[in-house]
DRENPATOR-36046 format. One line per 10 residues: number of its first residue (from 0); their letters; for each residue x, y, z of N, C-alpha, C, O, CB. Coordinates in steps of 0.2 Angstrom, whole numbers. Each point is the difference from the previous one (the first is absolute). Glycine has a CB too. Layout:
// DRENPATOR-36046
NUM) a) X Y Z X Y Z X Y Z X Y Z X Y Z; ...
END
This chain:
// DRENPATOR-36046
0) mttlkeifig) 4 -5 -1 -3 3 2 4 8 -1 3 2 5 -9 -14 1; 5 16 -10 2 6 0 2 5 6 -1 -3 6 -5 0 -15; 8 8 9 -1 3 6 -6 7 -1 -2 3 5 16 -8 0; -15 7 -11 -6 2 -2 -4 -4 4 -2 0 6 5 4 -17; -5 -6 8 -4 -5 4 -3 0 6 -6 1 3 13 -5 -8; 2 0 7 -3 0 9 0 6 3 -3 -1 6 9 -9 -3; -5 15 -4 -3 6 3 -7 0 -1 -4 0 5 13 5 -8; -10 -6 -4 -9 4 3 -3 -5 2 -5 0 4 2 9 -13; 5 -16 7 -3 -6 6 0 2 8 -5 0 4 11 -9 -12; 0 10 9 1 1 7 -2 7 2 0 1 6 8 -9 -7
10) iialehffim) -11 13 -2 -5 6 2 -6 -2 -1 -4 4 2 11 5 -4; -11 -14 1 -5 -2 -1 -1 -3 7 -5 0 4 4 0 -17; 9 -6 16 -1 -6 6 0 7 5 -5 1 4 12 -16 -8; -3 20 4 -1 6 5 -5 2 1 -2 -1 6 10 5 -8; -12 -2 -2 -7 1 -2 -7 -3 5 -5 4 2 12 -4 -14; -6 -6 14 -2 -5 0 0 -3 9 -5 -2 3 9 1 -17; 6 3 15 0 0 6 -4 6 4 -5 0 4 15 -6 -6; -6 11 -1 -5 8 4 -8 -2 -1 -3 3 4 12 9 -6; -12 -14 -2 -8 0 3 0 -4 4 -2 2 6 -4 0 -15; 8 -10 8 2 -5 7 2 6 7 -3 -1 6 9 -11 -15
20) fmemflwekr) -4 14 8 1 5 7 -6 3 1 -4 -1 5 17 3 -7; -13 2 0 -8 3 -1 -4 -2 2 -2 1 5 4 3 -13; -5 -10 4 -8 -4 3 4 -4 7 -5 -1 4 -3 -4 -19; 14 3 18 0 -2 5 3 4 8 -1 -1 6 1 -8 -16; 3 15 6 2 2 8 -2 8 -1 2 4 4 11 -13 -1; -17 11 -8 -4 8 0 -6 -1 -5 0 4 -5 11 6 7; -15 -15 1 -5 -1 -4 -5 6 4 -5 2 -4 8 -16 -1; -4 16 12 -3 5 3 1 10 0 -3 5 0 3 -17 6; 6 9 -8 7 6 -1 -4 5 -7 -3 6 0 18 -16 4; -11 5 -10 0 3 -6 -5 -2 -4 0 3 -6 12 -1 8
30) gpsifknfdk) -17 -8 -1 -6 -2 -1 -3 5 -4 -1 0 -6 2 -8 15; -4 12 -3 -4 4 -4 2 5 -4 -5 3 -4 -1 -5 13; 11 5 -10 3 3 -5 1 -1 -6 -1 4 -4 4 -3 12; 0 -8 -8 -2 -3 -5 -6 -3 -4 0 -1 -6 8 1 12; -13 -1 -2 -5 -2 -2 -5 6 2 -2 0 6 6 -13 -6; -7 16 -3 -1 7 2 -9 -2 -1 -4 4 4 17 4 -8; -14 -11 0 -9 -2 -1 -4 -5 6 -6 -1 0 9 2 -15; 2 -6 21 0 -2 3 -2 3 7 3 5 2 2 -11 -11; -12 3 13 -1 3 5 8 0 5 4 -4 -2 -18 1 1; 15 8 6 7 0 3 -2 -6 5 4 -5 0 0 19 0
40) dlfsntipma) -10 -13 4 1 -6 3 0 -7 -1 1 -4 4 -4 12 1; 2 -10 -12 3 -6 -2 6 -4 0 2 -6 0 -8 12 -5; 9 -1 6 8 -2 1 0 -5 5 -1 -6 -1 7 18 -2; -6 -8 10 2 -5 7 -4 -6 1 1 -4 4 2 15 3; -9 -13 -11 -4 -4 0 3 -6 -5 -3 -5 -1 -6 14 5; 14 -5 -8 1 -7 -6 10 -2 1 4 -4 -3 -18 11 -10; 14 -2 17 8 -6 2 0 -5 -1 5 0 -4 -3 3 10; -4 -10 -5 3 -6 -3 0 0 -6 5 -3 -3 -8 -2 10; -2 8 -10 -3 1 -10 8 1 -2 4 -4 -2 -20 13 1; 18 -2 3 5 3 -2 7 -5 0 4 -1 -5 -11 12 9
50) knmgiynsfl) 7 -13 3 6 -4 0 0 -4 -3 5 -2 -2 -3 4 10; -7 -6 -12 -2 -7 -3 3 4 -7 5 -2 -3 -16 -5 10; 7 11 -9 3 5 -9 9 3 1 3 1 -5 -18 4 2; 17 -3 9 8 1 2 4 -9 -2 5 0 -2 -9 11 16; 2 -16 -14 3 -5 1 -1 -2 -9 5 -1 -4 -8 -4 20; -3 6 -18 1 -2 -8 4 6 -4 3 -1 -6 -16 -6 6; 14 13 4 5 5 -5 7 -4 2 3 0 -6 -9 14 7; 9 -16 3 5 -2 5 3 -5 -6 4 1 -4 -9 1 18; 0 -9 -15 0 -4 -4 1 3 -9 2 -4 -4 -10 -2 15; 8 12 -13 0 1 -6 6 3 2 4 -4 -2 -15 5 -3
60) gagltwsifi) 13 2 8 5 4 2 7 -5 -1 4 1 -4 -12 7 13; 7 -14 -6 4 -5 4 2 -5 -8 5 -4 -1 -12 5 16; 2 0 -19 -1 -4 -5 4 3 -6 4 -3 -4 -16 0 8; 12 10 -5 2 5 -5 9 -2 2 4 -2 -4 -17 15 3; 14 -11 10 5 2 -2 4 -7 -1 6 -1 -2 -6 13 7; -5 -19 -2 5 -7 -3 1 -2 -7 3 -5 -2 -8 0 12; 2 9 -14 2 1 -7 6 1 -3 3 -2 -5 -11 3 6; 10 4 4 5 6 -2 7 -6 1 5 0 -3 -12 16 8; 6 -21 0 4 -3 2 3 -6 -1 5 -4 2 -10 11 3; -1 -9 -12 0 -8 -3 7 3 -5 2 5 -1 -18 -12 0
70) tdpiwsvnia) 17 0 -1 8 -1 -2 -2 -1 -7 2 4 -5 6 -10 16; -13 1 -13 -3 -1 -4 -5 3 -6 -6 1 1 9 -7 7; 1 9 -14 -4 9 -1 -8 -1 -4 -4 4 -1 17 3 -1; -15 -16 -2 -5 0 0 -6 -1 7 -6 1 -1 12 -4 -11; -2 1 19 -4 -3 6 -3 9 3 -5 1 2 15 -15 2; -3 17 -7 -1 7 5 -6 4 -6 -5 4 2 22 -2 5; -16 -3 -12 -5 3 -2 -6 -2 -1 -5 3 -2 12 2 -2; -8 -11 6 -9 -3 1 -3 2 7 -6 2 1 9 -13 -8; 4 10 13 -3 1 4 -3 9 1 -6 1 3 14 -12 0; -4 15 -5 1 8 0 -9 1 -3 -4 4 2 21 -2 -5
80) tfflvcaiva) -17 -6 -2 -7 1 -5 -5 -3 5 -4 4 3 10 -6 -17; -6 -4 17 -5 0 5 -3 6 4 -6 2 -1 11 -11 2; 1 11 3 -1 3 7 -1 9 -5 -2 5 4 11 -16 9; -8 11 -16 -2 8 -3 -8 -2 -4 -4 5 -1 18 1 -2; -16 -12 1 -6 1 -2 -4 -1 6 -6 1 -1 8 -4 -10; -1 1 17 -2 -1 4 -2 7 3 -6 1 1 12 -11 -1; 0 15 0 -1 7 2 -5 3 -3 -4 3 3 14 -3 -1; -11 -1 -9 -2 4 -4 -11 -2 0 -5 3 -2 21 -1 -6; -15 -8 10 -5 -1 1 -4 1 6 -6 2 0 10 -7 -7; 0 5 12 -2 1 8 -1 7 -2 -6 2 2 14 -11 7
90) giyatltaek) -5 14 -11 1 7 -3 -7 0 -3 -3 4 4 16 -2 -6; -17 -3 -2 -4 1 -4 -7 -2 4 -5 3 0 13 -3 -10; -7 -9 14 -7 0 5 0 6 4 -5 2 0 5 -13 2; 5 14 2 0 5 4 -3 8 -3 -4 4 3 14 -12 2; -8 9 -11 -3 6 -3 -7 -1 0 -3 5 2 12 -3 -9; -13 -9 5 -5 -1 -2 -5 -1 4 -6 -1 -1 13 -1 -5; -1 3 15 -5 -3 6 1 4 6 -4 -1 5 6 -11 -10; 4 17 5 1 2 5 2 10 -4 -4 5 2 9 -20 7; -1 15 -12 4 8 0 0 0 -7 1 -6 -2 7 8 13; -7 3 -18 2 -1 -3 5 3 -5 1 1 -7 -10 -6 11
100) svfvkqslpa) 13 7 2 4 1 0 6 -5 2 6 3 0 -13 6 0; 7 -13 0 3 -7 1 3 -2 -8 6 -2 0 -15 -2 13; 6 4 -17 1 -2 -7 7 4 -1 6 -3 0 -19 0 -4; 12 11 3 8 3 -1 5 -3 4 6 0 -2 -11 11 0; 2 -14 9 5 1 7 3 -8 0 5 -1 3 -13 13 6; 7 -15 -11 0 -8 0 0 -4 -8 4 -2 -3 -11 2 16; 1 1 -14 0 -3 -7 5 2 -6 4 -5 -2 -14 4 5; 10 7 -5 5 2 -6 5 1 2 2 2 -6 -7 2 1; 11 -3 10 4 -2 1 3 -7 0 6 -1 0 -9 10 2; -1 -14 0 -1 -6 -1 2 -2 -8 6 -3 -2 -16 4 13
110) lialiilhai) 4 0 -16 -2 1 -6 8 2 -3 3 -4 -5 -17 8 6; 17 2 2 6 3 -5 5 -5 0 3 -2 -5 -4 15 8; 3 -14 5 6 -7 2 -4 -7 -4 4 -5 0 0 10 15; -9 -5 -17 1 -9 -2 2 3 -10 3 -3 -4 -15 -8 16; 8 15 -13 2 3 -9 8 -1 2 4 -4 -3 -15 17 -2; 13 -8 10 8 -1 -3 3 -5 2 4 0 -4 -1 9 5; -3 -13 2 -3 -9 1 4 -3 -3 6 -3 0 -17 3 1; 4 3 -7 1 -6 -6 2 5 -6 -1 -3 -6 -8 -6 10; 11 15 -4 2 4 -5 6 1 -2 2 1 -5 -10 2 7; 14 -5 5 6 1 -1 3 -6 -1 6 0 0 -8 9 5
END
């Protein structure tokens, strides 16, 4: 995998680790400013759900990070493709069900990384 591909995949991995941190540790503090459409009382009542979402984002970040360290070039691309598509699908679903801006923040960067992964 080339350095440019690794950088883009690494950025998406870091994004998902950041989302994981926000969901698992800052849900009540930062959640209301991110999800402005939701009632502020919702956040204290949904901490376990947010921590669960955070775990899933950590899996995306871990899978993308793993893909960078795989030495077989075919497997590296296959694993990166799988986790990037998962991030794109998760972002599209969140766009449709939670917050419209998630597409630009999550799906679009992963889509760009996916295109770079297969174009270079």
